[in-house]
VMD Tcl script that draws the C-alpha trace (Angstrom):
set ca {
  {-53.77 66.00 75.53}
  {-52.16 67.99 78.34}
  {-48.45 68.38 78.87}
  {-46.51 69.94 81.72}
  {-43.06 71.42 81.09}
  {-40.10 70.01 82.98}
  {-36.72 71.57 83.67}
  {-33.92 70.38 81.42}
  {-31.46 68.05 83.11}
  {-27.83 68.99 82.58}
  {-25.57 66.32 84.03}
  {-21.92 67.19 84.61}
  {-19.36 65.38 82.45}
  {-18.57 61.87 83.60}
  {-19.75 58.29 83.47}
  {-23.15 57.20 84.76}
  {-24.68 53.76 85.27}
  {-28.07 53.73 83.56}
  {-30.72 51.39 82.22}
  {-32.45 51.61 78.89}
  {-36.10 52.27 79.68}
  {-37.58 52.62 76.20}
  {-36.58 52.59 72.55}
  {-39.05 54.32 70.23}
  {-38.84 54.58 66.45}
  {-39.24 58.11 65.10}
  {-38.70 60.04 61.91}
  {-35.71 62.39 62.18}
  {-34.58 65.24 59.96}
  {-32.41 62.88 57.91}
  {-34.41 59.65 58.10}
  {-35.49 57.04 60.65}
  {-34.09 57.28 64.18}
  {-34.51 55.48 67.49}
  {-35.15 57.60 70.58}
  {-33.58 55.94 73.63}
  {-34.68 56.86 77.13}
  {-32.19 56.00 79.89}
  {-32.67 56.15 83.67}
  {-29.67 56.85 85.90}
  {-29.27 54.04 88.45}
  {-26.89 55.49 91.04}
  {-25.61 58.63 92.72}
  {-27.15 62.04 93.23}
  {-28.89 61.89 89.85}
  {-30.49 58.50 90.51}
  {-33.84 58.11 88.68}
  {-33.08 61.02 86.36}
  {-34.08 60.28 82.76}
  {-32.01 61.18 79.71}
  {-32.77 60.76 76.05}
  {-30.50 60.22 73.06}
  {-31.60 59.96 69.46}
  {-29.58 57.59 67.27}
  {-29.92 57.02 63.52}
  {-31.75 53.72 62.98}
  {-28.66 52.25 61.34}
  {-26.14 50.08 63.14}
  {-22.54 49.96 61.98}
  {-19.47 48.67 63.77}
  {-18.23 52.28 64.16}
  {-21.21 54.54 64.82}
  {-22.68 55.38 68.24}
  {-25.46 52.80 67.81}
  {-22.75 50.19 67.18}
  {-20.95 51.33 70.32}
  {-24.17 50.84 72.30}
  {-24.64 47.33 70.87}
  {-21.01 46.52 71.71}
  {-21.48 47.80 75.29}
  {-24.63 45.67 75.70}
  {-23.64 42.47 73.89}
  {-19.84 42.50 73.54}
  {-19.69 43.18 69.79}
  {-21.80 44.00 66.75}
  {-22.87 40.84 64.93}
  {-23.12 42.07 61.33}
  {-25.28 39.04 60.42}
  {-27.85 39.58 63.19}
  {-31.08 41.54 63.01}
  {-31.45 43.19 66.42}
  {-34.79 43.48 68.19}
  {-34.91 46.69 70.25}
  {-37.03 44.86 72.86}
  {-33.78 43.06 73.78}
  {-32.26 46.39 74.88}
  {-34.88 47.40 77.41}
  {-33.82 47.36 81.07}
  {-30.23 46.44 80.22}
  {-27.58 48.36 82.18}
  {-24.93 50.39 80.40}
  {-22.47 53.13 81.32}
  {-23.24 56.46 79.67}
  {-20.29 58.73 78.91}
  {-21.35 62.36 79.08}
  {-19.37 65.36 77.83}
  {-20.24 69.04 77.67}
  {-21.29 70.44 74.30}
  {-21.75 74.10 73.49}
  {-24.68 75.23 71.33}
  {-26.50 78.49 70.68}
  {-28.68 77.68 73.70}
  {-25.69 77.22 76.00}
  {-23.56 74.38 77.36}
  {-25.19 71.05 78.05}
  {-24.23 67.45 78.80}
  {-24.55 65.03 75.88}
  {-24.19 61.25 75.73}
  {-21.13 60.72 73.53}
  {-20.24 57.08 74.21}
  {-21.35 53.88 75.86}
  {-19.33 51.41 77.92}
  {-20.24 47.95 79.14}
  {-21.49 47.78 82.71}
  {-19.96 45.19 84.99}
  {-21.32 45.01 88.53}
  {-17.81 45.40 90.02}
  {-17.12 48.57 87.99}
  {-17.88 51.98 89.38}
  {-18.16 54.77 86.82}
  {-15.79 57.74 86.89}
  {-17.11 61.24 87.40}
  {-15.19 64.39 86.65}
}
mol new
graphics top color blue
foreach p $ca { graphics top sphere $p radius 0.5 }
foreach p [lrange $ca 0 end-1] q [lrange $ca 1 end] { graphics top cylinder $p $q radius 0.2 }
display resetview
């Protein structure tokens, strides 16, 4: 297998309309996770891809629950969700700067429902 490095994308803080492109199960440091790949739909970063790993556990308060609420209106605690239902759905990504040992980078910290009439806010 061959792999070519790509430059890290560091989006400025703000809100971005994106679509979920893929959801892949993986094993994380603390158990199962789902790796989400999003593609920005509008603006100067259109077609840029971002990834966010979420623990493979949905609650009504965690970030995965916030994504479900943004996509479907609420978390149905009785439902078993199929990640295939998420693919190609639009959502607004909320990005904030985070500082690490490697520097400052933009991180997806929240999700909001996308309504066609809404335009996201950028800072």
